[in-house]
C-alpha positions in Angstrom: -18.4 41.9 26.3 -21.7 39.8 26.6 -22.9 37.2 27.3 -22.9 34.3 25.2 -26.5 33.2 25.9 -27.6 36.4 24.7 -25.5 36.4 21.5 -26.7 32.7 21.1 -30.6 34.5 21.4 -30.0 37.0 18.8 -28.4 34.8 16.6 -31.4 32.4 17.5 -28.8 29.3 17.5 -27.7 26.6 20.0 -25.1 28.7 23.5 -23.1 25.7 22.2 -22.2 26.9 18.5 -21.5 30.6 19.4 -19.3 28.6 22.5 -17.3 26.6 20.2 -16.8 29.8 17.4 -15.5 31.6 20.4 -13.1 29.0 21.1 -11.8 28.0 17.2 -11.3 31.9 16.9 -7.9 32.9 16.3 -8.6 29.2 13.4 -11.2 31.1 12.2 -9.3 34.4 12.0 -6.7 32.8 10.6 -8.0 31.0 7.4 -10.2 34.0 6.9 -7.1 36.0 6.6 -5.2 33.5 3.9 -8.1 32.6 2.2 -8.9 36.8 1.3 -5.6 37.9 -0.8 -6.4 34.6 -2.7 -9.8 35.9 -3.5 -8.9 39.3 -4.6 -6.2 38.1 -6.7 -8.7 35.8 -8.8 -10.8 38.6 -9.5 -7.7 40.8 -10.4 -6.6 38.7 -12.9 -9.8 38.5 -14.4 -10.6 41.9 -14.6 -7.6 42.8 -15.8 -8.2 40.5 -18.6 -11.8 41.7 -19.7 -10.3 45.6 -19.6 -7.2 44.4 -22.1 -9.9 43.3 -24.3 -11.7 46.0 -24.2 -8.9 48.5 -24.4 -8.6 46.4 -28.0 -12.0 46.5 -29.1 -12.4 50.4 -28.6 -8.8 51.3 -30.4 -10.2 49.0 -33.2 -13.0 51.2 -33.3 -11.6 54.3 -32.4 -9.3 53.6 -35.7 -12.5 52.2 -37.8 
């Protein structure tokens, strides 16, 4: 609800940059929505392998 000029001043940016961002808002949001699940998948796969390795090491330690 703020004016573009006010937003530009608060972020120390040119008002045309804010206008371009607002103009491309839908494209930016679409990109963000498509990028986030991919990143989360990669993180969870790495985390899963790490946890699997820790469980194996813990099992060996407990058996010893």
